[in-house]
C-alpha positions in Angstrom: -22.3 -20.5 3.4 -23.3 -21.5 -0.1 -22.2 -19.4 -3.2 -24.2 -18.4 -6.1 -22.0 -20.3 -8.9 -22.6 -17.3 -11.2 -20.0 -15.3 -9.3 -17.7 -18.1 -9.1 -17.8 -18.3 -12.9 -17.4 -14.9 -13.6 -14.6 -13.8 -16.4 -11.7 -11.8 -15.0 -13.3 -8.6 -16.5 -16.6 -8.8 -14.8 -14.6 -9.6 -11.7 -12.8 -6.5 -11.7 -15.8 -4.3 -12.2 -17.3 -6.3 -9.1 -14.0 -5.4 -7.0 -14.3 -1.7 -8.1 -18.0 -1.5 -7.4 -17.5 -3.0 -3.9 -14.7 -0.7 -3.1 -16.7 2.3 -4.3 -19.7 1.3 -2.3 -17.6 0.7 1.0 -15.8 3.9 0.3 -18.8 6.1 0.3 -20.4 4.1 3.3 -17.3 4.4 5.6 -16.8 8.0 4.5 -20.4 8.7 6.0 -19.4 6.6 9.2 -16.2 8.6 9.4 -18.6 12.1 9.4 -20.8 10.7 12.1 -18.0 9.4 14.3 -16.2 12.9 14.0 -19.5 14.7 14.7 -20.1 12.6 17.7 -16.6 12.5 19.1 -15.5 16.2 18.4 -18.6 17.7 17.6 -17.6 19.3 14.2 -20.1 20.4 11.6 -20.2 19.1 8.1 -18.8 22.4 7.1 -16.1 22.0 9.7 -15.3 18.5 8.9 -14.7 19.4 5.1 -12.3 22.2 6.2 -10.2 19.7 8.6 -7.0 19.8 6.5 -6.9 23.6 6.5 -6.5 23.7 10.4 -3.5 21.4 10.9 -2.3 23.5 13.9 -5.3 22.5 15.9 -4.8 19.1 17.5 -8.6 18.4 17.4 -8.7 18.6 13.6 -5.6 16.4 13.4 -7.3 13.7 15.6 -10.4 13.9 13.4 -8.2 13.6 10.3 -6.7 10.3 12.0 -10.3 8.9 12.4 -10.9 9.4 8.8 -7.8 7.8 7.9 -8.3 4.8 9.9 -11.9 4.5 8.7 -10.8 4.8 5.2 -8.2 2.3 5.6 -10.9 -0.4 6.8 -13.5 0.6 4.4 -11.5 1.1 1.1 -8.8 -1.4 1.6 -9.5 -4.0 4.1 -12.9 -5.1 3.9 -13.4 -4.9 -0.2 -11.3 -7.7 -0.7 -12.9 -9.9 2.0 -16.1 -9.3 0.6 -14.8 -9.8 -3.1 -13.5 -13.3 -1.9 -16.9 -14.4 -0.2 -19.0 -13.6 -3.2 -16.6 -15.1 -5.9 -15.1 -18.1 -4.0 -16.0 -21.3 -1.8 -12.4 -21.2 -0.3 -11.7 -19.6 2.9 -10.2 -16.1 2.8 -6.7 -17.5 3.7 -6.8 -20.2 1.1 -8.1 -17.8 -1.6 -5.3 -14.9 -1.0 -2.8 -17.8 0.1 -2.0 -16.6 3.6 0.2 -19.1 5.4 3.0 -19.5 7.5 6.2 -19.1 5.6 7.4 -22.4 4.2 10.7 -21.5 5.2 11.8 -19.8 8.6 14.4 -17.5 6.8 11.7 -16.0 4.3 10.4 -13.3 6.6 14.0 -12.3 7.2 14.8 -11.9 3.5 11.6 -10.1 3.3 12.6 -7.5 5.9 15.9 -7.1 4.2 14.5 -6.2 0.9 13.3 -3.1 2.9 16.7 -2.0 3.3 18.5 -3.1 0.2 15.9 -1.1 -2.1 16.5 2.1 -0.1 19.0 3.7 -2.3 17.0 2.9 -5.5 13.9 4.5 -3.8 16.0 7.3 -2.9 17.3 7.8 -6.4 13.9 7.4 -7.8 12.3 10.1 -5.5 15.1 12.7 -6.5 14.5 12.1 -10.1 10.5 12.2 -9.7 10.9 15.5 -7.9 12.9 16.9 -10.6 10.4 16.4 -13.2 9.1 19.7 -15.1 6.3 19.8 -17.3 5.9 21.7 -20.2 4.6 25.5 -20.0 1.6 24.4 -21.6 0.8 22.2 -18.8 1.6 24.5 -16.1 -2.0 24.3 -14.6 -1.6 20.7 -14.1 1.8 20.9 -12.7 0.6 23.7 -10.1 -2.3 21.4 -9.2 0.1 18.4 -8.6 2.4 20.6 -6.5 -0.5 21.7 -4.4 -1.9 18.3 -3.7 1.5 17.0 -2.8 2.1 20.1 -0.5 -1.3 19.3 1.1 -0.7 15.5 1.5 2.7 16.3 2.9 1.5 18.8 5.5 -1.3 16.3 6.5 1.5 13.5 6.9 3.8 15.8 9.0 1.0 16.5 11.3 0.0 12.9 11.7 3.7 12.0 12.4 4.6 15.0 14.6 3.8 13.3 18.0 5.8 13.3 21.3 4.1 10.3 22.9 4.4 6.8 22.9 0.6 6.3 22.4 0.8 8.7 19.6 3.5 6.6 18.1 1.6 3.3 18.5 -1.5 5.0 16.8 0.5 6.1 13.8 2.1 2.5 13.6 -1.5 1.1 13.7 -2.7 3.8 11.1 0.3 4.0 9.0 2.0 0.5 9.0 -0.4 -2.3 10.4 -3.8 -1.5 8.6 -2.0 -0.2 5.4 0.2 -3.3 5.2 -2.9 -5.6 6.0 -5.6 -3.8 3.9 -3.5 -2.6 0.8 -1.8 -6.0 0.3 -5.1 -7.6 0.4 -6.8 -5.6 -2.2 -3.7 -4.8 -4.5 -1.5 -8.0 -4.3 -4.3 -10.4 -3.1 -7.4 -9.4 -5.1 -6.2 -7.1 -8.1 -3.2 -8.7 -9.0 -5.1 -12.0 -9.2 -7.7 -10.5 -11.2 -5.2 -8.7 -13.7 -3.1 -11.7 -14.0 -6.1 -13.8 -15.3 -7.2 -10.8 -17.3 -3.9 -10.5 -19.4 -3.3 -14.1 -19.0 0.3 -12.9 -18.1 1.7 -12.7 -14.3 4.0 -9.8 -15.2 1.5 -7.7 -17.1 -0.5 -8.0 -13.8 2.0 -7.1 -11.5 3.1 -4.1 -13.4 -0.3 -2.9 -13.8 -1.1 -3.5 -10.3 2.0 -1.4 -9.3 0.8 1.4 -11.5 -2.8 1.4 -10.0 -1.1 0.9 -6.4 1.1 4.1 -7.0 -1.5 6.3 -8.6 -4.2 5.6 -6.1 -2.1 7.4 -3.3 -2.3 10.5 -5.3 1.4 11.8 -4.4 2.6 12.6 -7.8 6.1 13.6 -7.0 6.4 9.9 -5.3 4.9 8.1 -8.3 8.1 6.2 -9.6 9.4 5.3 -6.1 5.9 3.8 -5.0 5.7 2.1 -8.4 8.9 0.3 -7.8 8.1 -0.6 -4.3 4.7 -2.0 -5.9 6.8 -4.3 -8.2 8.6 -5.6 -5.3 5.4 -6.4 -3.5 4.0 -7.9 -6.5 6.9 -10.0 -7.2 7.4 -11.1 -3.5 3.8 -12.3 -3.6 4.2 -14.0 -7.1 7.4 -15.6 -6.3 6.6 -16.7 -2.7 3.1 -17.9 -3.3 2.4 -16.2 0.2 0.7 -12.9 1.1 2.8 -12.7 4.3 5.9 -11.6 2.4 4.5 -8.4 0.9 2.6 -7.7 4.1 5.8 -8.2 5.9 7.5 -5.8 3.6 4.9 -3.1 3.5 4.8 -3.2 7.3 8.6 -2.8 7.9 8.8 -0.2 5.2 6.0 2.1 7.0 6.9 1.1 10.4 10.7 2.1 9.7 9.6 5.6 8.4 7.1 6.2 11.0 9.8 5.2 13.8 12.4 7.5 12.4 9.9 10.3 12.0 9.2 9.9 15.8 12.7 9.9 16.6 13.4 13.2 14.2 10.3 15.1 15.7 11.4 14.3 19.3 14.9 15.5 18.5 16.7 12.0 18.9 18.0 12.3 15.2 19.1 15.2 13.5 17.9 14.9 9.9 14.6 13.8 8.5 14.4 10.1 7.0 13.0 11.5 3.8 15.9 14.0 3.2 18.3 11.3 4.1 17.3 8.6 1.7 17.5 11.0 -1.2 20.6 10.4 -3.4 21.7 11.4 -7.1 24.0 8.7 -7.9 23.2 5.9 -10.3 25.9 3.3 -9.0 24.1 3.0 -5.5 20.7 2.7 -7.2 21.7 0.1 -9.8 23.5 -1.8 -6.9 20.4 -1.7 -4.6 18.4 -2.8 -7.6 20.8 -6.0 -8.1 20.7 -6.7 -4.4 16.8 -6.5 -3.9 16.4 -8.9 -6.9 18.8 -11.1 -5.1 16.6 -11.0 -2.1 13.5 -11.8 -3.8 15.3 -14.6 -5.6 16.3 -16.0 -2.1 12.5 -15.5 -1.2 11.5 -17.6 -4.2 14.4 -20.3 -3.5 12.9 -20.7 0.1 9.2 -20.7 -0.6 9.7 -23.0 -3.7 9.8 -25.9 -1.6 6.2 -25.2 -0.6 3.8 -28.2 -1.8 2.1 -27.6 -4.9 -1.4 -27.9 -3.1 -0.6 -24.7 -1.3 0.7 -22.6 -4.4 -1.6 -19.9 -5.4 -4.4 -20.6 -7.8 -5.1 -18.0 -10.3 -7.9 -19.9 -12.0 -8.7 -20.8 -15.6 -7.0 -19.1 -18.4 -3.8 -18.0 -16.2 -0.2 -18.9 -17.4 2.6 -19.8 -15.0 
């Protein structure tokens, strides 16, 4: 397929606008597709579809919301970066996003380890984040944030509360596999690359991407831990020069939480993982930060032996 050289020569800011435009367009298209699927499968009217989140006690409503979730993952996260690369590059998708087997067989193990070394830090940040109180003048905004958080939490609990292996496998697809692939393609693969070039600074690109990554999840009382997780994913990609590293981290992080939730809701463990992970102590958080930094460094050491020809090409104007 011959590409229009105009798109290949676009500066970072127009490329950012293009990525946003593709994402918004596909979000609208796949929202319509989800509505059609729900209408065909469940027979819900448009009004009923818009009220699905208010009927979480109904298994059909929860199933319909899962259709929305899966369709959204495909339309908002998975397809836009693929089309973006097709429009702006002559390289293949795997070359452009640098998806290759790990240069060192131990790299995947270190990536998995980072999911567990960062847990105390994430737990502390979650506790501090949930403890934030806005001034009285912003009481309306705070109430809206709390309502939004409660609604998102209720939906996630409805998704996770399944008693069958088939339900567990569907949750792993919906919450672990698709987000790991789609979100890493669009955030670390596409957005971080463009922002790196836009700011001419890899660290600014990583921090900005992590901020956007956390913000788009619309869970304000989980903003700080998700931002730090975004930094881990961003630096794992930057130092490894391999998108499989953040994909592995993202998948294991989500799959671990989904599996523990399955065990909790089926009375195999006694405490919810989210409550278990919370902590208020600074020392474990600092130790967690240091251990995670070391693990990322080990990923860098393992993958730094990769031949220069296989390193990420951020394009003209970038600094390494």
